[in-house]
C-alpha positions as CSV (number, residue, x, y, z in Angstrom):
1,M,0.0,0.0,0.0
2,A,2.9,2.4,0.9
3,K,4.6,1.7,-2.5
4,R,1.3,2.4,-4.3
5,R,0.8,5.6,-2.5
6,L,4.4,6.6,-3.2
7,A,3.9,5.8,-6.9
8,I,0.8,8.0,-7.1
9,T,2.7,10.9,-5.5
10,E,5.6,10.6,-7.9
11,A,3.2,10.4,-10.8
12,S,1.4,13.5,-9.7
13,T,4.7,15.3,-9.2
14,K,5.8,14.4,-12.8
15,D,2.5,15.7,-14.2
16,N,2.9,18.9,-12.4
17,R,6.4,19.4,-13.7
18,K,5.2,18.7,-17.3
19,D,2.3,21.2,-16.9
20,A,4.8,23.8,-15.5
21,E,7.2,23.2,-18.5
22,K,4.3,23.6,-21.0
23,G,3.2,26.8,-19.2
24,K,0.0,25.3,-18.0
25,V,-0.3,27.0,-14.7
26,K,-3.8,26.9,-13.1
27,A,-5.2,30.2,-12.0
28,I,-5.9,30.7,-8.3
29,A,-9.5,31.8,-7.8
30,K,-9.8,35.0,-5.9
31,P,-12.1,35.0,-2.9
32,K,-15.4,36.7,-3.6
33,Q,-15.9,40.0,-1.8
34,E,-18.9,39.7,0.6
35,T,-21.6,42.2,0.0
36,I,-23.1,43.7,3.1
37,R,-26.9,43.6,2.7
38,P,-29.0,46.6,3.8
39,Y,-30.6,44.8,6.7
40,Q,-27.1,43.6,8.0
41,K,-25.8,47.2,7.7
42,K,-28.8,48.4,9.7
43,R,-28.1,45.8,12.4
44,N,-24.4,46.6,12.6
45,N,-25.3,50.3,13.0
46,I,-27.6,49.6,15.9
47,L,-25.0,47.3,17.6
48,S,-22.4,50.0,17.2
49,K,-24.6,52.6,18.7
50,F,-25.4,50.3,21.6
51,K,-21.8,49.8,22.4
52,V,-21.1,53.5,22.2
53,C,-24.0,54.3,24.5
54,T,-23.0,51.7,27.1
55,N,-19.4,53.0,27.0
56,K,-20.5,56.6,27.6
57,L,-22.7,55.5,30.5
58,I,-19.9,53.6,32.1
59,Q,-17.5,56.6,31.7
60,H,-20.1,58.9,33.3
61,R,-21.2,56.7,36.1
62,K,-17.8,55.1,36.9
63,N,-19.6,51.8,37.7
64,P,-20.3,48.6,35.9
65,I,-23.9,48.4,34.5
66,L,-26.4,45.6,34.4
67,V,-29.1,45.9,31.7
68,M,-32.3,44.0,32.4
69,F,-34.5,44.5,29.4
70,Y,-37.9,42.9,28.8
71,C,-40.0,43.5,25.6
72,S,-42.7,46.0,26.4
73,E,-45.4,44.0,24.6
74,G,-47.3,41.2,26.2
75,E,-44.5,38.8,25.0
76,G,-42.0,40.1,27.6
77,K,-42.7,39.0,31.2
78,I,-40.7,37.9,34.2
79,F,-40.7,34.1,34.3
80,P,-38.9,31.5,36.5
81,W,-36.4,30.5,33.7
82,D,-35.0,34.1,33.8
83,L,-33.1,33.1,37.0
84,A,-30.8,30.7,35.1
85,L,-30.0,33.3,32.5
86,L,-29.1,36.0,35.0
87,E,-27.0,33.7,37.1
88,K,-25.1,32.6,34.0
89,E,-24.4,36.2,33.2
90,F,-23.1,37.0,36.7
91,Q,-21.0,33.8,36.8
92,H,-19.4,34.6,33.4
93,Y,-18.7,38.2,34.4
94,C,-17.1,37.3,37.8
95,D,-15.1,34.3,36.4
96,C,-13.6,36.5,33.6
97,R,-12.5,39.1,36.2
98,R,-11.6,36.5,38.9
99,I,-13.8,38.1,41.5
100,S,-16.6,36.7,43.7
101,K,-18.7,39.9,44.1
102,I,-19.1,43.3,42.4
103,D,-18.5,46.2,44.7
104,K,-20.8,48.7,43.0
105,L,-23.3,48.1,40.2
106,D,-25.8,50.3,38.3
107,L,-29.0,48.3,37.4
108,I,-30.9,49.6,34.4
109,I,-34.3,47.9,34.4
110,Y,-37.1,48.0,31.9
111,T,-40.1,45.7,32.5
112,R,-43.8,45.5,32.8
113,G,-43.5,42.9,35.5
114,G,-44.5,39.2,35.7
115,D,-44.2,36.4,38.2
116,A,-43.9,38.0,41.7
117,N,-42.0,35.1,43.3
118,T,-39.4,35.1,40.5
119,S,-39.0,38.9,40.8
120,Y,-38.0,38.4,44.4
121,R,-35.6,35.7,43.6
122,L,-34.0,37.8,40.8
123,A,-33.6,40.6,43.3
124,Q,-31.9,38.3,45.8
125,L,-29.7,36.8,43.1
126,I,-28.4,40.3,42.1
127,R,-27.7,41.2,45.7
128,G,-25.8,37.9,46.1
129,Y,-23.3,39.2,43.6
130,V,-23.4,42.9,44.4
131,N,-22.4,44.9,47.6
132,H,-23.9,48.2,46.6
133,L,-26.7,48.6,44.1
134,H,-28.1,51.7,42.4
135,V,-31.4,51.0,40.5
136,I,-31.9,53.3,37.4
137,I,-35.4,53.6,35.9
138,P,-35.2,55.2,32.5
139,E,-38.9,54.6,31.7
140,F,-40.8,52.1,33.8
141,A,-40.4,49.1,36.1
142,Y,-43.9,47.9,36.8
143,S,-45.1,45.4,39.4
144,G,-42.3,42.8,39.6
145,G,-39.9,45.4,38.4
146,T,-40.8,47.6,41.3
147,L,-40.2,44.7,43.7
148,I,-36.7,44.3,42.2
149,A,-36.1,48.0,42.7
150,F,-36.7,47.5,46.4
151,A,-33.4,45.6,46.5
152,G,-31.5,48.7,45.7
153,N,-29.6,50.9,48.1
154,C,-31.1,53.8,46.2
155,V,-33.4,54.3,43.2
156,E,-32.8,56.9,40.6
157,M,-35.7,58.2,38.5
158,G,-36.1,60.7,35.6
159,V,-38.9,63.1,34.7
160,T,-40.9,60.4,32.9
161,S,-39.8,57.4,35.0
162,V,-42.5,55.4,36.9
163,L,-42.9,52.6,39.3
164,S,-46.2,50.9,40.2
165,P,-48.0,49.2,43.0
166,I,-46.8,45.6,43.7
167,D,-50.3,44.3,44.3
168,V,-50.5,41.0,42.4
169,Q,-53.1,39.9,39.9
170,I,-53.9,36.7,38.3
171,T,-55.0,36.3,34.6
172,D,-57.3,33.8,32.9
173,N,-56.8,32.1,29.6
174,K,-57.9,35.4,27.8
175,D,-55.3,37.4,29.7
176,K,-58.0,39.1,31.7
177,G,-56.4,40.3,35.0
178,I,-58.0,40.1,38.4
179,S,-56.3,42.0,41.2
180,L,-56.9,42.0,44.9
181,L,-56.7,45.8,44.9
182,G,-59.5,45.9,42.4
183,F,-61.6,43.6,44.6
184,E,-61.0,45.8,47.6
185,K,-62.0,48.9,45.6
186,F,-65.1,47.2,44.5
187,V,-66.0,46.5,48.2
188,E,-65.4,50.2,49.0
189,F,-67.7,51.1,46.1
190,I,-70.5,49.0,47.6
191,A,-70.0,50.6,51.0
192,D,-69.9,54.1,49.5
193,S,-72.9,53.5,47.3
194,S,-74.9,52.3,50.2
195,A,-74.1,55.5,52.1
196,V,-74.9,57.7,49.2
197,F,-78.4,56.2,48.7
198,H,-79.0,56.1,52.5
199,L,-80.0,52.4,52.4
200,E,-81.4,50.6,55.4
201,E,-79.6,47.6,56.8
202,Q,-81.9,45.1,55.0
203,E,-81.5,47.1,51.7
204,K,-77.8,47.2,52.2
205,A,-77.6,43.5,52.5
206,H,-79.6,42.9,49.4
207,F,-77.7,45.5,47.5
208,A,-74.3,44.1,48.5
209,T,-75.4,40.5,47.8
210,E,-76.5,41.3,44.2
211,L,-73.2,43.1,43.5
212,M,-71.1,40.4,45.0
213,K,-72.9,37.9,42.7
214,C,-71.7,39.9,39.8
215,L,-68.2,39.8,41.2
216,V,-68.2,36.1,41.7
217,E,-69.1,35.7,38.0
218,Q,-65.8,37.5,37.2
219,A,-63.6,35.8,39.9
220,T,-64.4,32.6,41.8
221,P,-63.8,32.4,45.6
222,L,-60.8,30.1,44.9
223,E,-59.3,32.8,42.6
224,L,-59.8,35.5,45.2
225,G,-58.2,33.2,47.8
226,E,-55.2,32.7,45.6
227,I,-54.6,36.4,45.1
228,Y,-54.9,37.0,48.8
229,R,-52.2,34.4,49.3
230,L,-50.0,36.0,46.6
231,R,-50.4,39.4,48.1
232,S,-49.3,38.1,51.5
233,M,-46.3,36.5,49.9
234,T,-45.4,39.7,47.9
235,K,-45.7,41.9,51.0
236,Y,-43.3,39.5,52.9
237,H,-40.8,39.6,50.0
238,A,-41.0,43.4,49.8
239,E,-40.5,43.7,53.5
240,T,-37.5,41.4,53.4
241,L,-35.8,43.3,50.5
242,L,-36.4,46.7,52.1
243,A,-35.2,45.6,55.5
244,N,-32.1,43.9,54.3
245,Y,-30.9,46.5,51.7
246,M,-32.5,49.9,51.3
247,F,-33.3,50.5,55.0
248,G,-30.8,48.0,56.5
249,N,-29.0,50.6,58.6
250,D,-32.0,52.8,59.5
251,A,-33.0,52.8,63.2
252,N,-36.7,53.3,62.5
253,K,-36.9,51.0,59.5
254,A,-39.9,49.0,60.7
255,A,-42.2,52.1,60.7
256,I,-40.8,53.3,57.3
257,I,-41.2,49.9,55.7
258,H,-44.8,49.6,57.0
259,N,-45.7,52.9,55.3
260,V,-43.9,52.0,52.1
261,I,-45.7,48.6,51.8
262,G,-49.0,50.3,52.4
263,A,-48.4,52.9,49.7
264,F,-47.5,50.2,47.2
265,T,-50.4,47.9,48.0
266,K,-53.7,48.6,49.7
267,N,-53.4,52.5,49.7
268,A,-52.7,52.7,45.9
269,P,-55.7,53.8,43.8
270,S,-55.4,50.8,41.3
271,H,-53.0,48.1,40.2
272,S,-52.1,50.1,37.0
273,F,-51.4,53.3,38.9
274,D,-48.2,55.1,37.6
275,M,-46.0,56.4,40.4
276,D,-43.6,59.1,39.3
277,Y,-40.6,60.5,41.2
278,N,-42.8,62.7,43.5
279,L,-45.2,60.0,44.3
280,V,-42.5,57.5,45.0
281,K,-40.6,60.0,47.2
282,A,-43.7,60.6,49.2
283,T,-43.9,56.8,50.1
284,G,-40.6,57.0,51.9
285,I,-38.5,55.1,49.4
286,K,-34.9,56.2,49.1
287,V,-35.1,57.8,45.6
288,K,-33.3,60.7,44.0
289,P,-33.6,62.5,40.7
290,M,-31.5,61.2,37.9
291,D,-28.9,63.6,36.5
292,S,-29.6,64.7,32.9
293,K,-26.8,62.8,31.3
294,T,-27.6,59.5,33.0
295,Y,-31.3,60.0,32.0
296,K,-30.5,60.8,28.4
297,L,-28.0,57.9,28.0
298,S,-30.2,55.3,29.8
299,K,-33.2,56.2,27.7
300,S,-31.2,55.9,24.6
301,L,-29.9,52.5,25.7
302,I,-33.5,51.3,26.2
303,E,-34.5,52.6,22.8
304,L,-31.6,50.7,21.2
305,C,-32.6,47.5,23.0
306,V,-36.1,47.9,21.5
307,K,-34.6,48.2,18.1
308,L,-32.3,45.2,18.7
309,A,-35.4,43.2,19.8
310,D,-37.3,44.3,16.7
311,E,-34.4,43.0,14.5
312,G,-34.4,39.7,16.3
313,L,-30.9,40.1,17.7
314,I,-32.0,39.9,21.4
315,C,-35.1,38.7,23.3
316,K,-35.6,35.7,21.1
317,Y,-38.2,33.0,21.7
318,P,-36.7,30.2,23.9
319,Q,-38.9,27.6,22.3
320,A,-41.0,27.5,19.2
321,Q,-44.2,26.8,21.1
322,L,-43.8,29.6,23.6
323,K,-45.4,33.0,23.0
324,V,-43.1,34.6,25.6
325,R,-39.7,36.1,24.5
326,A,-36.6,35.7,26.6
327,P,-35.3,38.8,28.4
328,Y,-31.9,40.5,27.6
329,F,-29.4,40.6,30.4
330,G,-25.9,42.1,30.0
331,I,-23.2,43.3,32.4
332,F,-20.7,45.8,31.1
333,D,-17.7,47.7,32.5
334,R,-14.6,49.5,31.4
335,K,-12.9,46.3,30.2
336,D,-15.7,45.9,27.6
337,M,-14.9,49.4,26.1
């Protein structure tokens, strides 16, 4: 076999020599120049702007930043599988820098909320890797996002930034939400209406019974019991985060936290109530106005995330059968510049 292989090699060499003597030299094909398509050029432009924006923000803030971006449509919600994604991001960041914890971190969060229990666990996961956390709200951090913000040492808000009540709600198959806060406001409506019409006790009972029948058609007793349970759990989670982090060193933290929890649950007008800087400050939360440069850059960063999601570069669907898109998590610092 070795002799045969050698013979073939020698024959090939002789043929090459003959071709060379006759001037038969094969032309080497030049590699084709790749044409950048318009959509690829657009994507590259967005990615380039995203990098520039994050770099400017890091230079200005002097801290690493964590971006937590959820699509603003119904497709982007906080779900349990987000925990593994965020933990992987922290592990990669810390392993590359050979550190166990980050001293100071700026969290830029954009979400309409989602699973309350997961929101609490995400908050604790972040604090497990971070000593001092500043939470930046460029636009909104609703419901579960507000709960995550409670894990910060301080919250920064701009002129259009909003948080929301942390009162939970459950949804049916048609995505119709039922909140405990809505139920309580309905009960208040019954009591107020009875007073306005000066109803007698017997009339009040009949009036309340008829209206409660209407309510039960919208939410069963089991559903109401479930949201009562979820509210108790969410209040406990909120108290834990506020006591351990935001008000950890405050002497009168119990009274402050009691007022904060009330403002973000039973005392809020509705579940969808937008709470801007002034309303949040009135609750007792440690919040400060965002400086103009941070506000401008963080809003630009979110706008670029929206464009990247629209292009399908981030927030993809984890599985084909799921209608929920994955969030985008990214940690950046000066080494990424």
